C-alpha positions in Angstrom: 66.0 42.4 -56.2 66.9 39.8 -53.6 63.8 40.7 -51.5 61.5 40.3 -54.4 62.8 36.8 -55.1 62.3 35.9 -51.5 58.7 37.1 -51.6 57.8 35.2 -54.8 55.9 32.0 -54.5 56.6 28.8 -56.4 53.1 27.7 -55.9 50.2 29.0 -57.9 47.7 31.2 -56.0 44.8 29.0 -57.0 46.6 25.9 -55.8 47.4 27.6 -52.5 43.8 28.6 -52.0 42.6 25.0 -52.6 45.3 23.6 -50.3 44.2 26.0 -47.6 40.7 24.6 -48.0 42.1 21.1 -47.7 43.9 22.2 -44.5 40.5 23.2 -43.1 39.0 19.8 -44.2 41.8 17.9 -42.5 41.4 19.9 -39.3 37.7 19.3 -39.4 38.3 15.6 -39.9 40.7 15.5 -36.9 38.2 17.1 -34.7 35.4 14.9 -36.0 37.4 11.8 -35.3 38.1 13.0 -31.8 34.4 13.4 -31.3 33.8 9.9 -32.6 36.4 8.6 -30.2 34.5 10.3 -27.4 31.2 8.8 -28.5 32.9 5.3 -28.7 34.4 5.7 -25.2 31.0 6.7 -23.8 29.3 3.8 -25.4 31.7 1.1 -24.5 33.5 0.7 -27.8 37.0 1.2 -26.3 39.0 -0.4 -29.2 37.1 1.7 -31.7 37.8 4.8 -29.6 41.6 4.0 -29.9 41.1 3.7 -33.7 39.5 7.1 -33.8 42.1 8.7 -31.6 44.7 7.4 -34.1 42.7 8.6 -37.0 42.4 12.1 -35.4 46.2 12.3 -35.0 46.6 11.1 -38.6 44.3 13.7 -40.0 46.2 16.4 -38.0 49.4 15.0 -39.5 47.9 15.4 -43.0 46.9 19.0 -42.2 50.4 19.8 -41.0 52.0 18.1 -44.1 50.0 20.5 -46.4 50.6 23.5 -44.1 54.4 22.8 -44.3 54.2 22.4 -48.1 52.6 25.8 -48.4 55.4 27.3 -46.3 58.1 25.5 -48.3 56.6 26.9 -51.6 56.4 30.4 -50.3 52.7 30.2 -49.9 50.6 31.5 -47.0 49.0 28.7 -45.0 46.0 29.6 -42.9 45.3 28.1 -39.5 41.7 26.9 -39.9 38.8 27.6 -37.6 37.0 24.3 -36.9 33.2 24.4 -36.2 30.2 22.2 -36.6 31.5 19.0 -35.1 28.9 16.3 -34.7 29.1 14.5 -31.3 25.9 12.5 -31.6 25.6 9.2 -33.4 22.9 6.6 -33.4 25.1 3.5 -33.4 28.6 2.3 -34.1 27.4 1.6 -37.7 26.4 5.3 -37.9 29.9 6.3 -36.8 31.7 4.2 -39.4 29.2 5.2 -42.2 29.8 8.9 -41.4 33.6 8.1 -41.5 33.3 6.6 -45.0 31.2 9.5 -46.2 33.8 11.9 -44.9 36.7 10.0 -46.5 34.9 10.0 -49.9 34.6 13.8 -49.6 38.3 14.1 -48.8 39.1 11.9 -51.8 37.0 14.0 -54.2 38.6 17.2 -52.8 42.2 15.8 -53.3 41.3 14.7 -56.8 39.9 18.2 -57.6 43.1 19.9 -56.4 45.2 17.5 -58.4 43.2 18.3 -61.5 43.4 22.0 -60.9 47.2 21.8 -60.3 47.6 19.9 -63.6 45.5 22.5 -65.4 47.6 25.3 -63.9 50.9 23.5 -64.7 51.7 23.4 -61.0 53.8 20.3 -61.0 55.1 20.6 -57.5 51.6 20.6 -56.1 50.5 17.8 -58.3 53.5 15.7 -57.3 53.1 16.6 -53.6 49.5 15.3 -53.7 50.5 11.9 -55.2 51.0 10.6 -51.6 47.5 11.9 -50.6 45.8 10.2 -53.5 47.2 6.8 -52.5 46.6 7.5 -48.8 42.9 8.1 -49.6 42.7 4.7 -51.3 43.9 3.1 -48.1 41.6 5.2 -45.9 38.5 4.4 -47.8 39.4 0.7 -48.1 40.0 0.5 -44.3 36.6 1.9 -43.5 34.8 -0.3 -46.2 36.5 -3.3 -44.6 35.3 -2.4 -41.2 31.7 -1.8 -42.5 31.9 -5.2 -44.3 33.0 -6.8 -41.1 30.1 -5.2 -39.2 27.7 -6.4 -41.8 29.0 -10.0 -41.4 29.1 -9.9 -37.6 25.8 -8.2 -37.1 24.9 -5.7 -34.4 22.9 -7.8 -32.1 24.1 -8.9 -28.6 27.7 -10.1 -28.6 28.1 -8.9 -32.2 28.7 -5.4 -30.9 31.6 -6.5 -28.7 33.0 -8.6 -31.5 32.9 -5.6 -33.8 34.8 -3.5 -31.3 37.4 -6.3 -30.8 37.9 -6.7 -34.6 38.6 -3.0 -35.1 41.9 -3.5 -33.4 43.5 -5.1 -36.5 43.1 -1.7 -38.2 45.0 0.2 -35.5 48.6 0.5 -36.6 
């Protein structure tokens, strides 16, 4: 009887599957931001590179937070395979536009998992994801602020260097 209790999960299987998908999404984001940091380094955007190194670490932290939650709830977290990482960008604007596009996808994914957890009556998963819901508001806002700053600064001549210098205020 004791062994059966130890093997039972407090998380719903559907929630676990969705969270494993989110683990993969966070790992992909971490690798993507690392590739963006490399692109920034190669193109002289050294402050933006620091920003993306930080973002890469943050996304890995998100992945691990979900991974550990699955362990804590008796679930089976899966270490994701990460493929299809883009390393080529047309401009610094392209880098940040791709970042915003990715963050919007993450937000939608988190919201879908919350909705499913609510539908399943999986309160632990729903509460766990509260932090991620608010984190995504911050993530999207940061990238929108950077894109707004780029639009105001312009991308001609010294504008590019000013953009890179201004990104520093978003590195925590």
